[in-house]
VOKOLVO-220638 format. One record per residue (C-alpha): x, y, z; residue in one letter. Coordinates in pm, whole numbers, plus 32768, in hexadecimal, padded with zeros to 4 digits. Layout:
     xx     yy     zz   resn
      X      Y      Z      A
...
REM end
This chain:
     xx     yy     zz   resn
   D3B4   73D6   429E      M
   D385   7266   42E9      T
   D46E   714D   4284      A
   D363   70CF   4191      L
   D356   7221   40E4      Q
   D4D0   7228   40CB      F
   D4C2   70CD   4033      S
   D3C6   7143   3F2E      T
   D49F   726E   3ED1      V
   D5D8   719B   3EB9      D
   D52B   7090   3DEC      K
   D4B9   7184   3CE1      L
   D5FB   7250   3CD5      L
   D6D1   7116   3CC5      N
   D5F6   7098   3BA9      K
   D627   71E0   3AEE      I
   D79E   71E0   3B32      S
   D7C7   7089   3A8F      H
   D6E9   70CD   3961      D
   D7D7   70BB   3837      Q
   D6D1   7155   3753      Y
   D705   72A2   3803      L
   D87A   72AA   37BA      F
   D86A   7282   3641      G
   D880   73AE   3557      V
   D8AE   7376   33E2      D
   D908   74D1   3365      D
   D9FC   7582   3449      Y
   DA4D   76EC   3403      M
   DABC   7814   34D7      P
   D982   7884   358E      S
   D916   792E   36CE      A
   D806   7822   36D9      W
   D8EC   76F4   3704      L
   D8A6   76BF   3874      G
   D72C   76AA   3847      H
   D72F   7595   3740      A
   D6F4   747C   3840      P
   D5C1   7525   38D4      F
   D52F   7571   377C      L
   D553   7403   371D      K
   D4AE   739F   3865      F
   D395   749D   3833      L
   D341   7434   36D0      I
   D333   72C5   372D      R
   D24E   7312   3854      E
   D16F   7413   37A9      L
   D156   7368   3655      K
   D0F2   74AF   35AD      P
   D01D   74AA   3477      R
   D0AD   75FA   340B      V
   D202   7684   346F      F
   D260   77E8   340C      V
   D3A6   78A4   343D      E
   D3BA   7A1F   341C      L
   D51F   7A8B   33D9      G
   D5ED   7971   3346      V
   D732   7A03   32C1      Q
   D822   78D8   329C      H
   D718   77E6   3317      G
   D7B7   772B   3439      F
   D68A   7723   3523      S
   D595   76EF   3405      Y
   D64E   75C2   337F      F
   D672   752C   34DA      V
   D4F7   753E   34DF      G
   D4DD   74A0   3386      C
   D5D0   738E   33E6      Q
   D4FC   7342   3519      S
   D3BE   7334   3449      I
   D463   7241   335C      Q
   D4FE   7168   346B      E
   D3B5   714E   3528      C
   D2F7   710D   33E4      Q
   D1FA   721B   3433      L
   D0EC   7299   334B      N
   D161   7401   3377      T
   D16C   7523   3282      K
   D291   760E   32C1      A
   D2B9   7774   3243      F
   D3F2   784C   324E      A
   D3A6   79BE   3227      I
   D4B0   7AC5   31E3      D
   D506   7BC4   30D7      H
   D670   7B50   30FF      W
   D6F2   7CB3   30DF      L
   D771   7CC2   3245      G
   D754   7DE5   3336      D
   D832   7ED0   3402      P
   D838   7DDF   352B      Q
   D88C   7C98   3477      A
   D946   7D35   3353      G
   D8E2   7D50   31E8      F
   D8E6   7C2A   30F7      N
   D937   7BEE   2F8C      D
   D877   7AF9   2EB2      E
   D95D   79D9   2F10      S
   D8BC   79C0   306A      V
   D767   7970   2FD8      F
   D804   7886   2ED7      Q
   D8A8   77C0   2FF1      N
   D75C   77A9   30A8      V
   D6B4   7730   2F68      E
   D7BC   7623   2F44      A
   D78D   75AB   30AA      L
   D615   75AA   307C      N
   D627   74B7   2F59      N
   D61B   7386   303B      K
   D4DF   7407   30E7      Y
   D419   7471   2FB2      L
   D306   737A   3007      G
   D28F   7452   3127      F
   D364   758F   3137      S
   D31B   76D6   3081      T
   D3F7   780D   306F      L
   D334   7952   305C      L
   D41C   7A69   2FEA      K
   D353   7B95   305B      M
   D307   7C75   3182      S
   D259   7BEC   32B7      F
   D12C   7CC8   3270      D
   D104   7C49   310B      D
   D12E   7AE0   3179      A
   D02F   7AFD   3291      R
   CF13   7B1F   3199      D
   CF63   79C5   3111      Q
   CF06   791D   325B      F
   CDA7   78EC   32DC      E
   CD4E   794E   343F      D
   CD76   7836   353D      N
   CE5E   776F   3458      S
   CFBD   7774   34F2      I
   D02E   768C   360A      D
   D195   76FF   3636      L
   D21B   785A   35E3      L
   D385   78C3   360C      H
   D3BD   7A3E   3610      I
   D524   7A9F   35C2      D
   D50E   7BD5   34E7      G
   D579   7D36   353E      F
   D5B1   7D3B   36B4      H
   D544   7E92   3725      S
   D42F   7EA0   3828      Y
   D33D   7F3B   372F      E
   D385   7E3E   361D      S
   D36C   7D03   36EE      V
   D22E   7D7F   3795      K
   D196   7DCC   3641      S
   D1F9   7C74   35BB      D
   D162   7BC4   36E9      F
   D01C   7C85   36EA      E
   CFE6   7C86   3571      S
   D01C   7B0D   3555      W
   CF5A   7AB4   3690      L
   CE0C   7A8B   35D6      P
   CEB5   7988   34F6      K
   CF04   78A6   361D      M
   CE32   7776   3673      R
   CDA6   7737   37CB      K
   CEB5   76A1   38AB      N
   CFCB   7707   37BB      S
   D12C   777B   3813      I
   D1FE   78AA   37B7      I
   D379   78B5   37D5      L
   D43D   79F8   37FA      L
   D5B6   7A01   37D2      H
   D6AA   7AFB   3870      D
   D5E1   7B36   39AD      I
   D724   7B72   3A72      H
   D7D4   7C61   3981      V
   D7E5   7DC4   3A07      R
   D8D6   7E6F   391B      R
   D8A1   7F6E   3807      N
   D739   7F7A   3789      T
   D6D1   7E24   380E      F
   D594   7E34   38DB      G
   D506   7CD3   38DD      V
   D559   7CB7   3A50      Y
   D468   7DD6   3A99      L
   D34B   7D35   39DB      F
   D39C   7BE6   3A7C      W
   D362   7C80   3BD4      K
   D204   7CE0   3B63      E
   D1B4   7B8C   3ACF      L
   D21F   7AD3   3C0A      K
   D10B   7B85   3CC8      K
   CFFE   7B17   3BD1      K
   D055   79B2   3B66      Y
   D0E3   7870   3BE9      R
   D247   785D   3B77      N
   D39F   77CB   3B9B      I
   D4E9   786C   3B42      E
   D646   77F2   3AF7      F
   D78F   78A3   3B2C      V
   D8BF   7896   3A4B      G
   D8C6   78CE   38D3      S
   D82A   7A27   3912      H
   D6FD   7995   39C8      G
   D5BF   78ED   394F      L
   D460   793A   39CA      G
   D348   783D   39A0      V
   D1E1   78BD   39B8      V
   D0BA   77CF   39E3      F
   CF7B   786C   395C      L
   CE9E   7766   39FF      G
   CEC1   7610   3A98      E
   D013   7565   3A83      V
   D003   7421   39B7      P
   CFF5   72F4   3A9E      K
   D12C   721F   3AC5      G
   D295   726D   3B15      D
   D26F   73DC   3AB2      L
   D14F   7415   3BA4      A
   D20E   7365   3CB8      Q
   D33F   7439   3C6C      L
   D27A   757D   3C88      I
   D1D1   750E   3DCA      D
   D326   74C0   3E5E      M
   D3AC   7612   3DEF      S
   D28C   76CB   3E8F      E
   D2B9   7602   3FCF      S
   D41A   7680   4007      G
   D4E7   7594   3F30      D
   D524   7684   3E0F      L
   D69F   7690   3E54      P
   D6B0   7514   3E39      Q
   D5EF   751A   3CF1      V
   D6CC   762F   3C69      Q
   D801   7579   3CE0      G
   D79B   7435   3C38      T
   D75F   74D4   3AE6      F
   D890   75AF   3B1C      G
   D967   747A   3B4A      S
   D8E6   73E4   3A06      I
   D919   7533   3959      S
   DA83   753F   39CF      D
   DAC3   73F7   391A      D
   DA11   7470   37E1      V
   DAD8   75B5   37E1      I
   DC22   7501   381E      Q
   DBDC   740D   3705      Y
   DB7E   752B   361F      S
   DCCD   75D3   3668      R
   DD84   7498   3607      N
   DCA9   746D   34D5      F
   DCCD   75D5   3465      L
   DE43   75C6   34A8      S
   DE65   748C   33D2      D
   DD8D   752E   32CA      S
   DE65   7666   32CC      A
   DF9F   7591   32AC      I
   DF06   74D0   318B      A
   DEA3   7617   30E5      E
   E004   769C   3115      R
   E09F   755E   3087      D
   DFB4   756B   2F5F      S
   E016   76D4   2F1D      A
   E187   767B   2F34      I
   E158   7557   2E44      A
   E09C   7637   2D54      E
   E1AF   7739   2D6A      R
   E2C1   7637   2D2F      D
   E203   75AC   2C06      S
   E1E3   7708   2B73      A
   E357   7749   2BA5      I
   E3AF   75FD   2B00      A
   E2CB   764D   29DB      E
   E363   77A7   29BA      R
   E4C5   771C   29C3      D
   E466   7619   28C1      S
   E3DC   7725   27DA      V
   E50D   7802   280B      L
   E5F9   76E2   27D0      S
   E543   7683   2694      S
   E54A   77EA   261A      R
   E6BB   7814   2666      I
   E703   76C9   25BB      W
   E659   774A   2480      R
   E707   789B   248F      I
   E85D   77FC   24B1      L
   E827   7700   239C      R
   E8E4   77D7   2295      P
   EA03   7800   238B      Y
   EA16   7688   23C3      R
   EA15   764F   224A      W
   EB2A   7752   2215      F
   EBF7   76C1   2333      R
   EBD4   756E   2295      G
   EC69   75F2   214F      L
   ED98   7677   2208      L
   EDEF   7519   227A      K
   EE3F   74AF   2113      F
REM end
């Protein structure tokens, strides 16, 4: 590789490394997706999708990073979160509070974000063919399920659209995304990221011109480790900040619980004292008589 090519790589990666937009996340929560937030923000700004769909939302971290990016970039994007919010054997089962929390977070994005509480199959009928620009698949992670999700939603994708698949590096239990990812890599242009269980990015046509196209060209020319390292470095900062944030949040929650407990104890003691005072009133009256 020539010095000029190295200079081009460094210029773009240094630009990305100093882009404060990529570091900001509004709604931190425990999530296996934390490390991919910077790339998703980068992708949405570059792609400027007209329609963004997420299959498998659960607590909503990745979806709301997408919504935040849409809002920050002032894009004319419609976003759809699709899940029955019941959970599954891999991610665990949910109670109604999970969906209620997602609804609450979605309130600030109601101008363009829609929650569809239903199965992927039922939701698919609500989208026209060739209508989706960015699809994130993060439902049940068996080989059969992720392949079915990809193939059944493929007709809904626009020309030159992009599909994201999470957990491409997880090999435990019933996870089989890594097997399907091996097949996809042979058919489509792609880029993948390590950490946070792995993220696969599939380009169904031409890559949008600009920094994203340059990034993919660099990756295919042998600089994928540098690209991964750059976003990994940003992700490390995002993850570290989230730990501090979540720690502070947990402390605040603990302090609030303690204050609530202390208030309840004080109220109980006040009630008991008042009750005892009333009960002992005859005794105090009688004792007063004895003083004469």
